[in-house]
N, CA, C and O atoms as a DFTB+ gen file, in Angstrom:
736 C
 N C O
     1  1       0.842      -1.183       0.000
     2  2       0.000       0.000       0.000
     3  2       0.887       1.245       0.000
     4  3       1.883       1.321       0.719
     5  1       0.504       2.200      -0.811
     6  2       1.282       3.429      -0.932
     7  2       0.729       4.490      -0.001
     8  3      -0.476       4.579       0.233
     9  1       1.641       5.286       0.519
    10  2       1.255       6.412       1.352
    11  2       1.950       7.645       0.808
    12  3       3.095       7.589       0.360
    13  1       1.238       8.753       0.856
    14  2       1.775      10.046       0.433
    15  2       1.311      11.060       1.470
    16  3       0.177      10.997       1.947
    17  1       2.186      11.992       1.816
    18  2       1.808      13.060       2.725
    19  2       1.632      14.342       1.931
    20  3       2.501      14.729       1.149
    21  1       0.489      14.999       2.142
    22  2       0.218      16.290       1.517
    23  2       0.354      17.359       2.582
    24  3      -0.167      17.216       3.688
    25  1       1.049      18.422       2.248
    26  2       1.170      19.553       3.170
    27  2       0.359      20.700       2.606
    28  3       0.638      21.203       1.518
    29  1      -0.655      21.109       3.365
    30  2      -1.556      22.164       2.934
    31  2      -1.521      23.281       3.960
    32  3      -1.817      23.058       5.134
    33  1      -1.166      24.466       3.531
    34  2      -1.110      25.643       4.415
    35  2      -1.733      26.812       3.662
    36  3      -1.063      27.454       2.853
    37  1      -2.982      27.089       3.914
    38  2      -3.664      28.155       3.179
    39  2      -3.222      29.546       3.610
    40  3      -3.222      30.473       2.799
    41  1      -2.845      29.705       4.873
    42  2      -2.567      31.047       5.385
    43  2      -1.133      31.243       5.874
    44  3      -0.817      32.286       6.446
    45  1      -0.281      30.279       5.664
    46  2       1.089      30.378       6.189
    47  2       1.931      31.341       5.359
    48  3       1.774      31.445       4.142
    49  1       2.821      32.037       6.044
    50  2       3.796      32.866       5.347
    51  2       4.750      31.934       4.602
    52  3       5.027      30.823       5.054
    53  1       5.245      32.395       3.465
    54  2       6.064      31.555       2.610
    55  2       7.275      30.989       3.341
    56  3       7.543      29.791       3.253
    57  1       8.001      31.822       4.053
    58  2       9.208      31.360       4.757
    59  2       8.864      30.241       5.747
    60  3       9.561      29.228       5.811
    61  1       7.795      30.427       6.510
    62  2       7.376      29.422       7.498
    63  2       6.934      28.136       6.806
    64  3       7.228      27.038       7.277
    65  1       6.227      28.278       5.690
    66  2       5.758      27.113       4.937
    67  2       6.955      26.298       4.438
    68  3       6.941      25.070       4.517
    69  1       7.969      26.959       3.934
    70  2       9.169      26.264       3.453
    71  2       9.851      25.524       4.607
    72  3      10.253      24.371       4.457
    73  1       9.979      26.187       5.753
    74  2      10.596      25.545       6.919
    75  2       9.801      24.314       7.346
    76  3      10.382      23.276       7.664
    77  1       8.481      24.430       7.354
    78  2       7.620      23.314       7.730
    79  2       7.749      22.169       6.729
    80  3       7.805      21.002       7.115
    81  1       7.796      22.507       5.454
    82  2       7.948      21.477       4.417
    83  2       9.273      20.738       4.578
    84  3       9.316      19.514       4.455
    85  1      10.349      21.465       4.851
    86  2      11.656      20.828       5.049
    87  2      11.638      19.919       6.281
    88  3      12.238      18.844       6.274
    89  1      10.954      20.350       7.326
    90  2      10.841      19.519       8.529
    91  2      10.052      18.241       8.223
    92  3      10.401      17.165       8.707
    93  1       8.993      18.359       7.425
    94  2       8.214      17.187       7.018
    95  2       9.064      16.220       6.200
    96  3       8.975      15.004       6.373
    97  1       9.886      16.767       5.310
    98  2      10.749      15.929       4.480
    99  2      11.731      15.116       5.318
   100  3      12.027      13.967       4.991
   101  1      12.236      15.712       6.396
   102  2      13.158      14.974       7.271
   103  2      12.483      13.761       7.891
   104  3      13.137      12.757       8.174
   105  1      11.188      13.854       8.101
   106  2      10.432      12.726       8.647
   107  2      10.064      11.743       7.536
   108  3      10.166      10.530       7.719
   109  1       9.641      12.261       6.396
   110  2       9.150      11.410       5.296
   111  2      10.238      10.594       4.614
   112  3      10.041       9.411       4.338
   113  1      11.370      11.205       4.341
   114  2      12.389      10.560       3.505
   115  2      12.872       9.219       4.048
   116  3      12.968       8.269       3.270
   117  1      13.185       9.086       5.346
   118  2      13.649       7.778       5.821
   119  2      12.622       6.659       5.615
   120  3      12.985       5.489       5.500
   121  1      11.353       7.028       5.570
   122  2      10.288       6.046       5.372
   123  2       9.863       5.931       3.911
   124  3       8.939       5.189       3.577
   125  1      10.554       6.680       3.042
   126  2      10.244       6.688       1.605
   127  2       8.786       7.075       1.330
   128  3       8.138       6.520       0.443
   129  1       8.289       8.036       2.111
   130  2       6.944       8.571       1.922
   131  2       7.082       9.900       1.190
   132  3       7.680      10.832       1.727
   133  1       6.540      10.010      -0.028
   134  2       6.634      11.266      -0.771
   135  2       5.854      12.392      -0.085
   136  3       4.800      12.170       0.512
   137  1       6.401      13.598      -0.187
   138  2       5.729      14.788       0.319
   139  2       5.319      15.655      -0.860
   140  3       6.158      16.081      -1.654
   141  1       4.013      15.914      -0.965
   142  2       3.492      16.807      -1.988
   143  2       2.966      18.068      -1.316
   144  3       2.334      18.007      -0.261
   145  1       3.233      19.200      -1.935
   146  2       2.801      20.494      -1.411
   147  2       1.529      20.910      -2.140
   148  3       1.461      20.864      -3.368
   149  1       0.534      21.311      -1.376
   150  2      -0.733      21.719      -1.965
   151  2      -0.643      23.165      -2.454
   152  3      -0.366      24.075      -1.673
   153  1      -0.878      23.366      -3.738
   154  2      -1.051      24.682      -4.377
   155  2       0.223      25.494      -4.611
   156  3       0.225      26.352      -5.494
   157  1       1.286      25.268      -3.877
   158  2       2.415      26.189      -3.863
   159  2       3.654      25.592      -4.532
   160  3       4.443      24.899      -3.890
   161  1       3.816      25.867      -5.830
   162  2       4.967      25.383      -6.586
   163  2       6.255      25.988      -6.039
   164  3       7.284      25.315      -5.996
   165  1       6.209      27.258      -5.619
   166  2       7.404      27.905      -5.076
   167  2       7.914      27.192      -3.828
   168  3       9.120      27.023      -3.651
   169  1       6.995      26.777      -2.967
   170  2       7.379      26.062      -1.749
   171  2       7.908      24.671      -2.090
   172  3       8.871      24.204      -1.481
   173  1       7.290      24.020      -3.048
   174  2       7.778      22.698      -3.473
   175  2       9.207      22.793      -3.999
   176  3      10.050      21.956      -3.675
   177  1       9.474      23.809      -4.805
   178  2      10.828      24.009      -5.338
   179  2      11.818      24.342      -4.227
   180  3      12.895      23.749      -4.158
   181  1      11.464      25.275      -3.368
   182  2      12.376      25.740      -2.332
   183  2      12.694      24.663      -1.300
   184  3      13.781      24.659      -0.722
   185  1      11.761      23.760      -1.071
   186  2      11.962      22.722      -0.060
   187  2      12.450      21.403      -0.654
   188  3      12.813      20.486       0.082
   189  1      12.460      21.305      -1.994
   190  2      12.780      20.065      -2.701
   191  2      11.784      18.951      -2.369
   192  3      12.153      17.782      -2.256
   193  1      10.510      19.343      -2.215
   194  2       9.450      18.359      -2.014
   195  2       9.338      17.474      -3.255
   196  3       9.902      17.782      -4.305
   197  1       8.614      16.389      -3.121
   198  2       8.508      15.413      -4.212
   199  2       7.515      15.824      -5.293
   200  3       7.458      15.203      -6.355
   201  1       6.732      16.869      -5.027
   202  2       5.793      17.337      -6.040
   203  2       4.760      18.278      -5.466
   204  3       4.893      18.781      -4.351
   205  1       3.721      18.503      -6.263
   206  2       2.647      19.422      -5.884
   207  2       1.295      18.836      -6.252
   208  3       1.180      17.935      -7.083
   209  1       0.282      19.379      -5.603
   210  2      -1.094      19.104      -5.987
   211  2      -1.750      20.460      -6.212
   212  3      -1.724      21.316      -5.327
   213  1      -2.340      20.663      -7.391
   214  2      -2.943      21.946      -7.731
   215  2      -4.430      21.801      -7.996
   216  3      -4.906      20.767      -8.465
   217  1      -5.145      22.865      -7.681
   218  2      -6.572      22.916      -7.961
   219  2      -6.833      23.644      -9.259
   220  3      -5.904      24.112      -9.917
   221  1      -8.094      23.739      -9.625
   222  2      -8.469      24.376     -10.887
   223  2      -8.192      25.879     -10.891
   224  3      -8.055      26.470     -11.962
   225  1      -8.107      26.503      -9.733
   226  2      -7.834      27.940      -9.693
   227  2      -6.358      28.244      -9.439
   228  3      -5.975      29.409      -9.332
   229  1      -5.531      27.208      -9.342
   230  2      -4.097      27.387      -9.101
   231  2      -3.348      27.414     -10.430
   232  3      -3.956      27.405     -11.500
   233  1      -2.031      27.447     -10.345
   234  2      -1.197      27.390     -11.544
   235  2      -1.527      26.128     -12.343
   236  3      -1.623      25.046     -11.763
   237  1      -1.703      26.245     -13.666
   238  2      -2.018      25.059     -14.471
   239  2      -0.917      23.998     -14.365
   240  3       0.259      24.321     -14.196
   241  1      -1.317      22.739     -14.466
   242  2      -0.370      21.628     -14.340
   243  2       0.751      21.722     -15.370
   244  3       1.890      21.370     -15.062
   245  1       0.460      22.190     -16.593
   246  2       1.507      22.271     -17.621
   247  2       2.589      23.270     -17.237
   248  3       3.764      23.066     -17.543
   249  1       2.191      24.366     -16.559
   250  2       3.160      25.354     -16.091
   251  2       3.943      24.776     -14.910
   252  3       5.162      24.930     -14.825
   253  1       3.235      24.118     -14.014
   254  2       3.911      23.472     -12.881
   255  2       4.936      22.457     -13.390
   256  3       6.044      22.368     -12.860
   257  1       4.564      21.696     -14.413
   258  2       5.486      20.696     -14.973
   259  2       6.721      21.381     -15.549
   260  3       7.839      20.900     -15.363
   261  1       6.526      22.501     -16.247
   262  2       7.675      23.186     -16.847
   263  2       8.611      23.736     -15.775
   264  3       9.818      23.825     -15.997
   265  1       8.071      24.104     -14.621
   266  2       8.898      24.614     -13.526
   267  2       9.552      23.510     -12.709
   268  3      10.705      23.634     -12.297
   269  1       8.816      22.435     -12.477
   270  2       9.294      21.366     -11.597
   271  2      10.120      20.302     -12.324
   272  3      10.910      19.593     -11.701
   273  1       9.937      20.195     -13.641
   274  2      10.677      19.189     -14.392
   275  2       9.945      17.860     -14.441
   276  3       8.862      17.715     -13.872
   277  1      10.544      16.885     -15.129
   278  2       9.854      15.617     -15.394
   279  2       9.794      14.651     -14.209
   280  3       8.989      13.719     -14.227
   281  1      10.613      14.846     -13.194
   282  2      10.728      13.843     -12.141
   283  2       9.847      14.093     -10.924
   284  3       9.719      13.214     -10.071
   285  1       9.239      15.265     -10.824
   286  2       8.372      15.562      -9.683
   287  2       6.949      15.103      -9.972
   288  3       6.540      15.007     -11.129
   289  1       6.209      14.822      -8.924
   290  2       4.829      14.361      -9.035
   291  2       3.900      15.574      -9.085
   292  3       4.043      16.517      -8.307
   293  1       2.949      15.529     -10.014
   294  2       1.952      16.602     -10.104
   295  2       0.557      15.985     -10.116
   296  3       0.234      15.142     -10.954
   297  1      -0.255      16.427      -9.165
   298  2      -1.650      16.015      -9.100
   299  2      -2.547      17.209      -9.335
   300  3      -2.175      18.347      -9.048
   301  1      -3.735      16.941      -9.862
   302  2      -4.685      18.008     -10.184
   303  2      -6.068      17.634      -9.652
   304  3      -6.542      16.520      -9.875
   305  1      -6.711      18.563      -8.951
   306  2      -8.090      18.356      -8.504
   307  2      -9.025      18.509      -9.688
   308  3      -8.941      19.486     -10.433
   309  1      -9.919      17.540      -9.861
   310  2     -10.859      17.555     -10.991
   311  2     -12.249      17.141     -10.536
   312  3     -12.414      16.257      -9.694
   313  1     -13.249      17.807     -11.119
   314  2     -14.640      17.463     -10.867
   315  2     -15.371      17.041     -12.139
   316  3     -16.480      16.512     -12.074
   317  1     -14.746      17.277     -13.300
   318  2     -15.412      16.979     -14.566
   319  2     -14.503      16.155     -15.466
   320  3     -13.286      16.119     -15.281
   321  1     -15.108      15.501     -16.432
   322  2     -14.364      14.726     -17.427
   323  2     -13.430      15.649     -18.208
   324  3     -12.298      15.273     -18.513
   325  1     -13.896      16.848     -18.531
   326  2     -13.075      17.802     -19.282
   327  2     -11.826      18.195     -18.491
   328  3     -10.731      18.264     -19.050
   329  1     -11.990      18.450     -17.198
   330  2     -10.843      18.782     -16.358
   331  2      -9.863      17.612     -16.266
   332  3      -8.648      17.812     -16.275
   333  1     -10.389      16.405     -16.180
   334  2      -9.534      15.215     -16.117
   335  2      -8.734      15.054     -17.401
   336  3      -7.549      14.725     -17.361
   337  1      -9.376      15.283     -18.534
   338  2      -8.686      15.178     -19.817
   339  2      -7.601      16.246     -19.926
   340  3      -6.504      15.968     -20.409
   341  1      -7.903      17.468     -19.479
   342  2      -6.918      18.546     -19.519
   343  2      -5.723      18.230     -18.617
   344  3      -4.580      18.517     -18.974
   345  1      -5.984      17.646     -17.464
   346  2      -4.891      17.262     -16.557
   347  2      -3.941      16.283     -17.247
   348  3      -2.722      16.392     -17.111
   349  1      -4.500      15.339     -17.979
   350  2      -3.678      14.377     -18.725
   351  2      -2.866      15.083     -19.816
   352  3      -1.670      14.835     -19.969
   353  1      -3.525      15.960     -20.567
   354  2      -2.828      16.702     -21.620
   355  2      -1.705      17.573     -21.046
   356  3      -0.667      17.754     -21.682
   357  1      -1.919      18.108     -19.844
   358  2      -0.956      19.008     -19.215
   359  2       0.207      18.289     -18.543
   360  3       1.126      18.934     -18.038
   361  1       0.175      16.964     -18.531
   362  2       1.296      16.223     -17.967
   363  2       1.181      15.894     -16.494
   364  3       2.189      15.639     -15.837
   365  1      -0.043      15.896     -15.962
   366  2      -0.235      15.509     -14.558
   367  2       0.046      14.013     -14.394
   368  3      -0.011      13.244     -15.354
   369  1       0.348      13.626     -13.165
   370  2       0.611      12.217     -12.856
   371  2      -0.607      11.506     -12.284
   372  3      -0.727      10.286     -12.396
   373  1      -1.508      12.265     -11.673
   374  2      -2.719      11.682     -11.109
   375  2      -3.771      12.773     -10.961
   376  3      -3.484      13.963     -11.091
   377  1      -4.995      12.334     -10.685
   378  2      -6.124      13.238     -10.455
   379  2      -6.629      13.020      -9.033
   380  3      -6.737      11.884      -8.570
   381  1      -6.933      14.108      -8.354
   382  2      -7.677      14.052      -7.102
   383  2      -9.112      14.416      -7.433
   384  3      -9.383      15.554      -7.815
   385  1     -10.029      13.485      -7.298
   386  2     -11.423      13.718      -7.704
   387  2     -12.316      13.885      -6.483
   388  3     -12.321      13.050      -5.579
   389  1     -13.072      14.981      -6.473
   390  2     -13.995      15.198      -5.382
   391  2     -14.354      16.666      -5.265
   392  3     -14.045      17.468      -6.146
   393  1     -15.003      17.005      -4.179
   394  2     -15.310      16.154      -3.047
   395  2     -16.333      15.095      -3.380
   396  3     -17.378      15.353      -3.976
   397  1     -15.985      13.893      -2.969
   398  2     -16.925      12.788      -3.118
   399  2     -18.096      13.012      -2.178
   400  3     -19.251      12.810      -2.552
   401  1     -17.794      13.429      -0.964
   402  2     -18.799      13.762       0.044
   403  2     -18.529      15.191       0.525
   404  3     -17.451      15.731       0.274
   405  1     -19.490      15.805       1.211
   406  2     -19.233      17.136       1.777
   407  2     -18.042      17.089       2.740
   408  3     -17.832      16.091       3.429
   409  1     -17.275      18.165       2.781
   410  2     -16.091      18.225       3.629
   411  2     -16.004      19.571       4.330
   412  3     -16.481      20.587       3.823
   413  1     -15.392      19.559       5.494
   414  2     -15.215      20.803       6.251
   415  2     -13.883      21.477       5.928
   416  3     -13.615      22.572       6.422
   417  1     -13.039      20.837       5.102
   418  2     -11.713      21.408       4.832
   419  2     -11.728      22.437       3.715
   420  3     -10.736      23.135       3.508
   421  1     -12.829      22.544       2.996
   422  2     -12.895      23.508       1.902
   423  2     -14.288      24.119       1.852
   424  3     -15.284      23.403       1.741
   425  1     -14.353      25.434       1.933
   426  2     -15.647      26.124       1.925
   427  2     -16.292      26.050       0.548
   428  3     -15.604      26.096      -0.472
   429  1     -17.615      25.935       0.525
   430  2     -18.403      25.951      -0.716
   431  2     -17.908      24.934      -1.751
   432  3     -17.893      25.216      -2.949
   433  1     -17.511      23.770      -1.284
   434  2     -16.995      22.743      -2.184
   435  2     -18.145      21.849      -2.648
   436  3     -18.718      21.108      -1.849
   437  1     -18.479      21.916      -3.928
   438  2     -19.545      21.063      -4.447
   439  2     -19.061      19.618      -4.491
   440  3     -17.866      19.355      -4.629
   441  1     -19.992      18.699      -4.373
   442  2     -19.624      17.282      -4.358
   443  2     -19.934      16.634      -5.701
   444  3     -20.821      17.072      -6.433
   445  1     -19.183      15.579      -6.007
   446  2     -19.411      14.820      -7.235
   447  2     -20.122      13.505      -6.938
   448  3     -20.709      12.901      -7.836
   449  1     -20.075      13.054      -5.674
   450  2     -20.699      11.797      -5.299
   451  2     -19.967      10.609      -5.894
   452  3     -18.990      10.770      -6.625
   453  1     -20.447       9.417      -5.574
   454  2     -19.823       8.189      -6.083
   455  2     -19.993       8.071      -7.593
   456  3     -19.093       7.592      -8.283
   457  1     -21.145       8.506      -8.112
   458  2     -21.374       8.428      -9.568
   459  2     -20.408       9.329     -10.324
   460  3     -19.845       8.921     -11.341
   461  1     -20.210      10.552      -9.834
   462  2     -19.268      11.466     -10.483
   463  2     -17.849      10.938     -10.420
   464  3     -17.103      11.044     -11.393
   465  1     -17.466      10.366      -9.279
   466  2     -16.142       9.767      -9.135
   467  2     -15.950       8.643     -10.148
   468  3     -14.914       8.565     -10.809
   469  1     -16.944       7.781     -10.264
   470  2     -16.845       6.655     -11.209
   471  2     -16.764       7.146     -12.649
   472  3     -15.993       6.612     -13.447
   473  1     -17.563       8.165     -12.985
   474  2     -17.545       8.729     -14.338
   475  2     -16.162       9.257     -14.688
   476  3     -15.657       9.008     -15.783
   477  1     -15.550       9.982     -13.762
   478  2     -14.225      10.543     -14.018
   479  2     -13.184       9.433     -14.111
   480  3     -12.304       9.481     -14.970
   481  1     -13.275       8.445     -13.244
   482  2     -12.341       7.309     -13.324
   483  2     -12.419       6.635     -14.691
   484  3     -11.394       6.371     -15.319
   485  1     -13.624       6.363     -15.141
   486  2     -13.796       5.660     -16.411
   487  2     -13.320       6.481     -17.603
   488  3     -12.907       5.924     -18.619
   489  1     -13.377       7.810     -17.479
   490  2     -12.966       8.681     -18.581
   491  2     -11.486       9.055     -18.526
   492  3     -10.938       9.567     -19.502
   493  1     -10.841       8.802     -17.396
   494  2      -9.477       9.294     -17.192
   495  2      -8.419       8.302     -17.651
   496  3      -8.560       7.090     -17.488
   497  1      -7.354       8.851     -18.229
   498  2      -6.182       8.053     -18.583
   499  2      -5.188       8.026     -17.426
   500  3      -4.155       7.362     -17.517
   501  1      -5.483       8.737     -16.345
   502  2      -4.582       8.859     -15.203
   503  2      -5.122       8.109     -13.990
   504  3      -6.324       7.860     -13.899
   505  1      -4.240       7.746     -13.056
   506  2      -4.719       7.218     -11.782
   507  2      -5.542       8.281     -11.058
   508  3      -5.294       9.477     -11.209
   509  1      -6.517       7.839     -10.276
   510  2      -7.416       8.751      -9.565
   511  2      -7.367       8.436      -8.073
   512  3      -7.352       7.276      -7.663
   513  1      -7.343       9.501      -7.274
   514  2      -7.471       9.397      -5.828
   515  2      -8.744      10.141      -5.444
   516  3      -8.944      11.289      -5.840
   517  1      -9.595       9.486      -4.676
   518  2     -10.843      10.112      -4.230
   519  2     -10.553      11.045      -3.065
   520  3      -9.816      10.689      -2.145
   521  1     -11.139      12.253      -3.106
   522  2     -10.924      13.233      -2.045
   523  2     -12.265      13.799      -1.577
   524  3     -13.242      13.807      -2.325
   525  1     -12.294      14.265      -0.344
   526  2     -13.456      14.998       0.148
   527  2     -14.419      14.177       0.975
   528  3     -15.173      13.364       0.441
   529  1     -14.393      14.390       2.289
   530  2     -15.374      13.785       3.186
   531  2     -15.211      12.291       3.383
   532  3     -16.146      11.618       3.816
   533  1     -14.057      11.770       3.076
   534  2     -13.838      10.325       3.187
   535  2     -13.339      10.008       4.590
   536  3     -12.446      10.671       5.117
   537  1     -13.946       8.967       5.187
   538  2     -13.594       8.589       6.554
   539  2     -13.660       7.072       6.702
   540  3     -13.884       6.350       5.731
   541  1     -13.463       6.604       7.926
   542  2     -13.411       5.168       8.178
   543  2     -14.727       4.470       7.832
   544  3     -14.720       3.285       7.500
   545  1     -15.845       5.176       7.903
   546  2     -17.131       4.524       7.638
   547  2     -17.480       4.451       6.151
   548  3     -18.353       3.671       5.771
   549  1     -16.817       5.249       5.295
   550  2     -17.190       5.215       3.881
   551  2     -16.029       4.915       2.924
   552  3     -16.253       4.766       1.723
   553  1     -14.807       4.824       3.429
   554  2     -13.642       4.629       2.558
   555  2     -13.726       3.335       1.752
   556  3     -13.386       3.321       0.569
   557  1     -14.171       2.260       2.378
   558  2     -14.254       0.975       1.662
   559  2     -15.331       1.036       0.584
   560  3     -15.164       0.457      -0.489
   561  1     -16.423       1.726       0.856
   562  2     -17.472       1.915      -0.155
   563  2     -16.910       2.675      -1.355
   564  3     -17.169       2.314      -2.503
   565  1     -16.145       3.723      -1.084
   566  2     -15.551       4.523      -2.158
   567  2     -14.621       3.654      -2.994
   568  3     -14.720       3.641      -4.221
   569  1     -13.723       2.933      -2.341
   570  2     -12.772       2.094      -3.079
   571  2     -13.466       0.946      -3.810
   572  3     -12.925       0.399      -4.770
   573  1     -14.649       0.590      -3.359
   574  2     -15.369      -0.536      -3.947
   575  2     -16.162      -0.208      -5.198
   576  3     -16.848      -1.088      -5.718
   577  1     -16.103       1.013      -5.705
   578  2     -16.919       1.349      -6.878
   579  2     -16.393       0.714      -8.156
   580  3     -17.110       0.661      -9.156
   581  1     -15.147       0.228      -8.142
   582  2     -14.723      -0.631      -9.227
   583  2     -13.648      -0.246     -10.204
   584  3     -12.814      -1.100     -10.506
   585  1     -13.586       0.972     -10.731
   586  2     -12.609       1.229     -11.794
   587  2     -11.177       0.932     -11.347
   588  3     -10.779       1.320     -10.249
   589  1     -10.404       0.250     -12.188
   590  2      -9.044      -0.130     -11.788
   591  2      -8.094       1.049     -11.591
   592  3      -7.076       0.910     -10.913
   593  1      -8.410       2.208     -12.173
   594  2      -7.517       3.354     -11.981
   595  2      -7.854       4.169     -10.730
   596  3      -7.208       5.184     -10.468
   597  1      -8.862       3.739      -9.950
   598  2      -9.119       4.359      -8.651
   599  2      -8.104       3.763      -7.682
   600  3      -8.249       2.625      -7.237
   601  1      -7.083       4.542      -7.363
   602  2      -5.923       4.009      -6.655
   603  2      -5.889       4.312      -5.164
   604  3      -5.012       3.815      -4.458
   605  1      -6.826       5.119      -4.671
   606  2      -6.782       5.391      -3.246
   607  2      -7.722       6.484      -2.813
   608  3      -8.498       7.022      -3.603
   609  1      -7.633       6.804      -1.527
   610  2      -8.454       7.854      -0.937
   611  2      -7.543       8.801      -0.164
   612  3      -6.500       8.403       0.352
   613  1      -7.957      10.053      -0.098
   614  2      -7.268      11.051       0.721
   615  2      -8.131      11.345       1.929
   616  3      -9.342      11.527       1.809
   617  1      -7.503      11.391       3.099
   618  2      -8.242      11.679       4.328
   619  2      -7.578      12.831       5.071
   620  3      -6.355      12.972       5.070
   621  1      -8.409      13.646       5.703
   622  2      -7.907      14.753       6.515
   623  2      -8.589      14.692       7.881
   624  3      -7.974      14.284       8.866
   625  1      -9.851      15.095       7.938
   626  2     -10.568      15.199       9.213
   627  2     -10.654      13.868       9.946
   628  3     -10.564      13.827      11.173
   629  1     -10.826      12.787       9.204
   630  2     -10.981      11.481       9.844
   631  2      -9.751      11.079      10.640
   632  3      -9.832      10.226      11.525
   633  1      -8.620      11.683      10.334
   634  2      -7.379      11.402      11.067
   635  2      -7.043      12.550      12.020
   636  3      -6.758      12.323      13.195
   637  1      -7.077      13.779      11.510
   638  2      -6.556      14.905      12.281
   639  2      -7.534      15.497      13.281
   640  3      -7.122      16.244      14.169
   641  1      -8.816      15.185      13.160
   642  2      -9.779      15.686      14.140
   643  2      -9.984      14.703      15.287
   644  3     -11.023      14.729      15.945
   645  1      -9.016      13.849      15.528
   646  2      -9.098      12.834      16.572
   647  2      -8.063      13.091      17.661
   648  3      -7.103      13.835      17.460
   649  1      -8.271      12.466      18.811
   650  2      -7.334      12.677      19.924
   651  2      -5.978      12.029      19.647
   652  3      -4.950      12.521      20.112
   653  1      -5.970      10.922      18.890
   654  2      -4.704      10.263      18.561
   655  2      -4.571      10.136      17.048
   656  3      -5.156       9.241      16.438
   657  1      -3.798      11.037      16.450
   658  2      -3.580      10.997      15.001
   659  2      -2.930       9.678      14.604
   660  3      -3.326       9.054      13.619
   661  1      -1.930       9.256      15.374
   662  2      -1.230       7.999      15.070
   663  2      -2.189       6.813      15.161
   664  3      -2.217       5.957      14.277
   665  1      -2.961       6.773      16.221
   666  2      -3.905       5.665      16.414
   667  2      -4.939       5.592      15.304
   668  3      -5.205       4.515      14.771
   669  1      -5.525       6.735      14.952
   670  2      -6.532       6.768      13.883
   671  2      -5.924       6.401      12.538
   672  3      -6.553       5.706      11.741
   673  1      -4.707       6.862      12.280
   674  2      -4.037       6.548      11.018
   675  2      -3.788       5.051      10.920
   676  3      -4.057       4.442       9.884
   677  1      -3.280       4.462      11.984
   678  2      -3.016       3.013      11.985
   679  2      -4.306       2.218      11.795
   680  3      -4.335       1.242      11.046
   681  1      -5.370       2.641      12.477
   682  2      -6.656       1.947      12.380
   683  2      -7.195       2.000      10.942
   684  3      -7.626       0.984      10.395
   685  1      -7.165       3.175      10.349
   686  2      -7.659       3.338       8.979
   687  2      -6.792       2.557       7.998
   688  3      -7.314       1.886       7.107
   689  1      -5.477       2.638       8.154
   690  2      -4.560       1.908       7.264
   691  2      -4.801       0.409       7.355
   692  3      -4.845      -0.273       6.331
   693  1      -4.956      -0.103       8.551
   694  2      -5.197      -1.532       8.754
   695  2      -6.517      -1.963       8.110
   696  3      -6.589      -2.997       7.447
   697  1      -7.549      -1.159       8.314
   698  2      -8.857      -1.463       7.749
   699  2      -8.812      -1.488       6.215
   700  3      -9.356      -2.398       5.589
   701  1      -8.167      -0.492       5.622
   702  2      -8.085      -0.421       4.163
   703  2      -7.216      -1.537       3.600
   704  3      -7.552      -2.114       2.565
   705  1      -6.110      -1.850       4.259
   706  2      -5.236      -2.930       3.808
   707  2      -5.986      -4.254       3.819
   708  3      -5.884      -5.039       2.876
   709  1      -6.743      -4.502       4.893
   710  2      -7.527      -5.730       4.986
   711  2      -8.579      -5.805       3.883
   712  3      -8.790      -6.867       3.298
   713  1      -9.234      -4.693       3.598
   714  2     -10.255      -4.662       2.549
   715  2      -9.641      -4.931       1.164
   716  3     -10.228      -5.647       0.353
   717  1      -8.475      -4.363       0.905
   718  2      -7.803      -4.585      -0.380
   719  2      -7.377      -6.037      -0.515
   720  3      -7.535      -6.629      -1.583
   721  1      -6.839      -6.623       0.552
   722  2      -6.413      -8.022       0.512
   723  2      -7.600      -8.958       0.262
   724  3      -7.479      -9.925      -0.489
   725  1      -8.751      -8.672       0.892
   726  2      -9.957      -9.489       0.672
   727  2     -10.447      -9.385      -0.763
   728  3     -10.923     -10.364      -1.339
   729  1     -10.328      -8.186      -1.340
   730  2     -10.800      -7.946      -2.717
   731  2      -9.939      -8.660      -3.746
   732  3     -10.420      -9.008      -4.824
   733  1      -8.674      -8.879      -3.425
   734  2      -7.763      -9.515      -4.372
   735  2      -7.635     -10.946      -4.057
   736  3      -6.909     -11.666      -4.741
């Protein structure tokens, strides 16, 4: 099972964000866990992070690719088939599709639901990660919709809004690993 850490800082000053990203890398690298920076190509470059994840209102993936080069990972948030196709044309490595469910991490975020997620997976030439409102009670349902390019789920609140981040992460990882093993 693959794990990736995303660093998202909507209001952080650039210098502080870079320092935080470098500190995250010191933790991630020994475990071979890639660190992707949300929205901020400058921070990804300055910290030597493994890549970026951009939304539709951020720098286009093709520009991010030209700045970051061929070896960094680039993900793009998509809600439509057209956006997914553009992400592929622009040289993205994967799509983050959602919100699948309502989420508290992004204001006024419309949802695509399981049907929208499946539609984008079936239309996409790229691997897809489901994002938005995913937790321990619905993650297996999301992964069970079927398309082979649906490669995972992203979680935020289900882990970080708990008293033990480590405990919740281990519990969710164990549950998902068991579900994948049963499916195969």
